[in-house]
Structures are given as structure tokens and as C-alpha cells.
Residue, then its C-alpha position, 0 to 999 in steps of 0.5 A: m647762811c641765808g636769813v628770812p626777808p622782813v615782813a611788809v608791815d608799818q612797823v619795825v621789823e625784828p630779826q628772828f634769832g630762832d630761825v637764823f641761828g637755831c636758838r630758843i626764842e623766849q620774851y624775856h622782859e617788857v619794857d616799863n612806862e619809865a623806860n618807854n618815856e625815855h625811849v621815846d624822847d631818844l627817837e625825838n629826832v627820827d623821821e616819823e614819816r619814814t618809820q613808826i616805832q611803837t614802844q608801848g607794850r613792846h617786847v625784845q626777842g632774846v636768847s634766855c629768859t634767865v640771865p645771870n645778873m641781868p639788870g632789872t627792867s627799871e635799869v634798863r636803857h635804850n641807846i638807839t642810833v639811826s643810820d640812813s646809809d644802811n637804813t638800819i637801826t642799831w639798839v644797844i641794851p647796856g648791862a654788862d655789855s649784854y647785847s645788841f642787834g640791828i632792825g631793818r626798816s623801810s620808808t615806803l614799805a608798800t612799794q619797796e620789795p622785802t629783802c633778805m636781812i642777814y644778821k651775824a652774832v657772836r657770844r659774849d664771854e660775860g654771859t650767855y648773850f649774843q651780840v650782832r655785829s654786822f648786817v648784809n642786806q644781799h647775800s648768797c651762800p658761798l661755796e664754804e657754807v655748801h654741804r650735803r645736808h642743805r635742807q632748802a636745796s636737797a637732792v630730792i628737791i633738785g631732782e623734782v625741779i629738773a625732772p621736766r627738762l631732764q633731756q636736752h633739746d639736742g637729745r642728750l641727757m642732762r649731766p651733773k655739771d649742767i644741773i650745777a650751772d643751772m641751779k647756779t643761774m636760776y636760784g643763785i645757789q652752788v650745789m656740790y657735784s655729788k649732790a647733782h649726780d644724786a639728784l640726776q639718779y632721783a629725776l630719772s627714777l621719777t621720769y622713768g621709774t625705778h629698776e625694780e618696778s621695771f623688772k616687776l612689770l616685765p612679764s606685764f609688758a612683754y604680754i601687751l607688747e605681743q597682743q598690740n603687735p601680732g607677730t610679735i616674739t618675746d622670751l623672758q628667762c629667770a634663774d631658779d630664785d626668780t632673778f632676771l636672766y635674759f629678755f628677748m624682743s623682736l616685733g612682728s613688723s620687723i620680722r615680716g619686713f625682714r623676711r620679704c623685703m630685705r637682703p639676707v645679711i644679718a649683722v649681730d653686735g653687743t653693747h654693754l648697758k649703763g644702768r644700775f645692774g649693768g649687763t649687755m644689749f645684743v642687736a641683729t640688724a639688717q639693711d633696707g634697699n634705701e641703705q637704712v638700718y633695719p632693726i631685726a631683734f633685741g636681747y639683754g643678758d648679763s655679758e657677751n659669754n657663750l651662754s648668753w650669745e647662744w640663747f640670743l641666737e637660738c631666740l632669732r632662729g625661733a623668730l625668723g625661722h629658716i632663711d636661704d643664703l643666710v649671712f652673718i656678719f660679726d666682729r670676730h668675737a669668740s662667743i658670737e662665732a661659737g654661737i653661729s656655728k652652733v645654732f646656724p650651721y647651714a648660714t655663712h659666717t662672715i667678719c666685719c673687715w674694718h674690725f679685721g683691719e683694726n686688729m691688723k693695726k694693732r697686731f703689726h702697728r702698720k697701717d699700710v698693711a691694713d689698708i692693702m688688706d682692705s682693699a683685697a677684702r672688698t674688691y670684686s675680682e679674683f685678679n685684683y684680690n690676687r695683685h693686693m695679696e702679693e703686694l701685702h706679702r712683699l710688704h709684710k710677711g707676717a700679716f699675709e699669713y695672719a690674713i690667710a689664717a683667718g680665712p679668706h672666705k670669711w673676711s674677702r668678698v670675692h671668696c665668700p660662699q654667699r653673697r655679702y652685697r654691699l654690706m661689708t662692715t657691722n656698722v648697721a649694728e654700731c649705729i643702733n648702739s649709738c642711737l641708744k646711748f642715752a637709753r641704755q642707762l634706763p630700767m630694763m622695761t623702759l629701755a624696751e619701751f624706748i626702742r619700741n617707740m624709736l622703731q614706731k616712729w621710724f616705721h612711720d616716717r619711712h613709710a611716708a618717705a618711701r611713698s613720696m619718692r619719685h623714682q621706681l628705685t629707692d633714692a640711695a639706689h638711684l643715686v648710685i645708678l646716676k654715678r655709674v651711668e656717668k661712666c658710660n659715656y666713655m665706654t665703647v659697647n660691641p653687641v655680641d648677640w641680643n643679650i651678650f655685649s662686649v664693653k671696652l674702657k682704656g684697654n680693659q674689656w668686660t662681658v655682659n650678659l644682660h639675660s643672666k644679669t652676669c658681668t665679668c667685673n663680678k659687681f652685677q651678680m654679686d650685688h644683684f645691682p647692675c654695674s657701669h658696664a651693664l648700664a652701658a649694655a642696657r643703653e645699647r638695647n634701650l632697656d630700663y635699667t630698673s629691670l636689671c635691679a633686684d626687687y630689694y632696690k625697688r621703691e614698692t618694696l621699701i614701702d612694703a617693708y614699712s607698711v606694718p605700723i608699730m602699735p603702742v602699748g600704753h600706760p601700765s595702768s591700763w594694761v589688761v594682763p592675766s593674773d598668772i602673767a601679772s603675778r609673775v615675780v621677776l627679781n633684779p639680777k645679781s650682778k651689778r655693775q662696777s662702782g664709779r662713773p659708767m663709761e659714756g662711750r667705747h674704748a678706742s682701740s690702740s690703732e684709733r689713738t693718734t699718738t705721736q712718739s717724740c724723743r726726750r733728748c733732741g725733741q724730734s719724733g719718730h724715735n726715742s731717746r735710746r735711738c737717738s743720735n742727734p745733738p741734745m736740744v738746748n733749753e733756752g728758758p730757765s732751768i733748774s741745775v741738778p747737783d752731780e751727786y743726784r745725776r746718774k754715774c757710769s758704772i765703769c769710770h763712775s763719770i757723769g754724761h755717759n753710761k757703761q755701754t758708751c764709756p771710753e774705758k769699757d775696752s780697757t777694763v775687758e782682758 
């Protein structure tokens, strides 16, 4: 354990036994004049410039004032030895081997920094004395001395130290192992992992508040959010005992932008929360004309079940109203499908083709069948779709039947009743979950404010970026146009009339109608965006290609989508909330997350794990030891021989080296 640095005064500094050892400090005797004289005689050879020792009226600090068989003050003799190597004085008081201790000193105390003085003492067998045996000038607590009740490095103190820099420069939250490294580097102390974890939780509560305070302020936060951002829709549901159930939030700027400027395709998904009470966050997102994620609504519930998803979708319908040609994309979760069928029966329900392909990999353990299915799902042509499905049928009949049973109208672009545009996956919703990876462990109100602040920054930055675009289309749409224009140089265009053209390339032929904005390749009408054949026909008529694009992909539409800013709500101390809202009681939910460290990321599916099967007999991959026909591999290194009595024997002939299936006497035993 660490001691206390000496006091910078021009006299000898005595060790503080009470601070170092936790003993009772008392002054048990005063040296008389005779002893003082002898003491001075013993110090004649000591350099007076290096140290000044005052003996008149000096008190020696000990541990007891009533010591058995302690010699009187007239019998005390002080034997002093001076060591220049370690700059200490050892003061020995004889008398039944009472005790001794070290006294540190310095030659120029005015210029020398005080150092930690560590005294190690042992208890004497003859009485209640302590003897100082060693002195360490520089010392740091080893790992063996670390314990959770260390007062100088408690979890509270460490939490207060790390709170200002809780979030790293790269946006990542500080982890317990980062705290351990920082405490070792900055202060030279070793911290246990459990204490670092407790310090992190305390720092989170200091910075972002506690979960209890968050649920208590949630009604006031929802009220202020609606007041500061007109058109915002919030909904807070509690049980009969005032415990938290659900919370919904959709900002007015997002609702307005989706209804006016976005393609009517919504991706919905759910992700787990990593806070104290767990739960699930529901997300509904779209994609703007610049291929950026456009969040629409957020919800919070206990889990992904039928009731929670139905509640979230009802709140979403109340916020958006009726949308023509609405399309939903989800990951085939049974609760999502049931909720969409009940709340949005007029909408088109589609599934994510990526998740559908991953399910096929997991079910049939074949990556090639999933790739063929993905090609069939993304094609725009009925002819190409049939060609891919025939190939899938020849390759694996079970995979073909599985794809047909799922419904081609749900996963195939060409069979979808409504336009899916260029959105075939739920990647826009997965991106939101990734952006909130850190925030999903925060309290409920803090998480909602984090999302509001994130959208505030997105709307501001994207509005400024859209105004600085140099083309009539968005940057992403303009880049696609440039790639498709390059193909036009190899095409032959033959006009049929003023609006209809025949376009040929490498023996293939397509018919383009610029008036109806259609092409036999189906890309033009399905995406509301010109294909390469339509661009070739437009160049033949010297038409501006931007007139062939839908308004979703234009710069002015993108500016309008982010034109309404998202306003902050301010600090809770500045909120002016009606008394009936401020007094509403919202308690913690009854459910809590499971004990243990929360999962940082999602569980990878079996198809995502890159595992290679290897045979333990021959060491080659692609098969196991049961199907191995290769000779066993030779181990050139040292091996441990197993006695024959512990090796597996044949149940027929009781020999070693084979089993009953390969036994040579197998046929002779069968009669």
C-alpha cells in the first residue's frame, strides 16, 4: 500500500504510522536531557548542512502508550546510523528489541520534490511493538493489492474522471478496457475490470442521466417536441400501473418530406436496445432521390411481437395517412407481416431479397441457388426471370419449390404489383440501426433526443449539399445517367415515329416510347428513370434527359425534402409544460434485459460464417473422417502414445484399428 509524501520542511520527517498502517497514533514518551545529550554526541559526524535534527523536546511516534516491560525514559538509548546511499536515518530504540523505523531526509528541501516514502513494518513477538524493516522511495500498487474497496480509486471517482471524455474521437463509446488502460497510463494504478465497468455505468448516468429520470421526463419531452416542431406525432402508452409500454415519435419535417418528395416505398425493421431494461426499437425509413436514408418514424416497445408491431404500424398510419401505391419491405418476420396485413391491407407487401437469399443458404446449404434466386428477383424482364427460374429448377428442385411457395410477387421485381423502384432490400433500415449502435444503450428520453439531434444535423447538412449541386438531377442520379450514356455509343437507333424508337445492340432489340416513358426492357417504367435505350432515343431527338426522370430524382425536390429544419428542445430546466403533463407518472417497464454483457452487434446467420470442414484423419477439407478414403496423415512432431487398453476395439473380433463395419470377420459371423 502507498504512503504519504514527506513534508517539505527543514527538519527530519517522521513516518506517519497511523496513515500507513491504520494504527492508533499516540506520543508515549519524551526524551530527557541526559538522553538528549547522548543523542547529540552520536550525531557529531552528521553533516549539519544536509540535515537538521532537533532533539530538545522531540517526540517519537509509536503505537501504544502502555507497553509492558518498556524501559523508562532515563534508560532509553538511541543508536543512530546514517546511510548516504538511500538518504535515510535508521533510529533503533533498544529494550527488549522494541522496534526501529526509518526517517527520510533531503539535503535541499526547498528544491527537491517530495517523494512517496513507504515503510514496511512487522509485529514483534515480545510485545505489542512494530518494527520497520524496509523503505521504498518509489512505489506503485501491484495487482495483488488491488481490490474493489480501494477508496482512492473507487468507481465513483473514476467515473467522474472519465465522464468528460466518455465518447471517443471516432464516435465510439469508451469501453472498460479503455478505462483500465487510461488509469494505468495517467495515474499509474491498476483497475479491475468489474470496477471499470461500474465506473463506465456511473459516467453514463452523469452524462446522460438515469433510466428512472428518463422515463419520468418522457411526457414532458414529447410535449416540447411537438411544440417546437409543428406536425410532429408522438404517442406514449403505459400500463394500468403506470409502467412504460410503448413510445412513438415521428418528426413533422420527416412526415412532410416523405409525403411530398419521396418514393412511396418504406422499409421497416426492428433492433434490440442495450440499456438497463432492454426492449426493441422499431424503425420505418425511406430513401431520397440522392440514395440517402430518410428516417420517417421510430418506436420503442418490449419485444418484436404481434401487439407491439401492430401498435407501431397503427401510429405510422396515423402519422402518414393514406399513401397511394404504398410498398412495404421487411425481412419476413412473422409479426411484421401480420401487422402490415392488418393495418395496411391496401399496401403491397414485399420481402427483402437479401434476407430471402440468406434463408435459402441456411436451408439448403447452397450458395449457388441463392445467387440464382437473387438474379431472378432483381431482373426487370419476364424472359430473364423465367430463364433464371428454369436454371434454379435444374440445379435444386427443393430450392425452386421453396421460392415459388414464398410468392414471386413478394420477392421478384417483375411480378410486384407496384413499383419497388431501385429498393430491393431493407438496407436503409439496417443503416439506421448501425448509426444508433452507441445510442441504443442510453435511457429512453436520451435516446429519443439523440435521434432528434442526429436528424437535425442530417437535415441541415443535406439541405446545404442539395443547394450546392451543379446539375438538375441529384448527384447520385446524375452518376447513373453518365454510366448509362456510355452504353449509347454502341447502340443503333431507328425512329418509328416522333416518340417511338427501335434500339438495337448486339442482336437484341428494344422499343422505346418517349411519350409514355416506357421501354420493353421495363427499367424505364419500373423505376421512373430512363434506361440506356431511352437515353439513346432521347439523344436522337436532342431531348434533355432530365425531362425523362421523375421528380424524385431532381435537385429541387431534394432541396424541398430537407427545407424544413428540425428544431432543438432545449434543456429540461427551461421547459414550460402544463401541470397535467408534467405530473404524469411513467415508471420503469417491468421487463429487464438478461444478465451479462449485452450483445454489441447482431448474430451472424449460419450462411455468413465462413467455416471450412476438415477431416481429422487426413487433414484435407471437404469431408469428415467418416467419409474419408485417404490414408491417415503422418504426424512428424512429438506424439503421445495411447495404451491399447484405452483405444477403441472392434466389437466382433476385439482387435484395434477398425470397427465392426470394416471388420474382416464380419461376414463369417453372419449365418
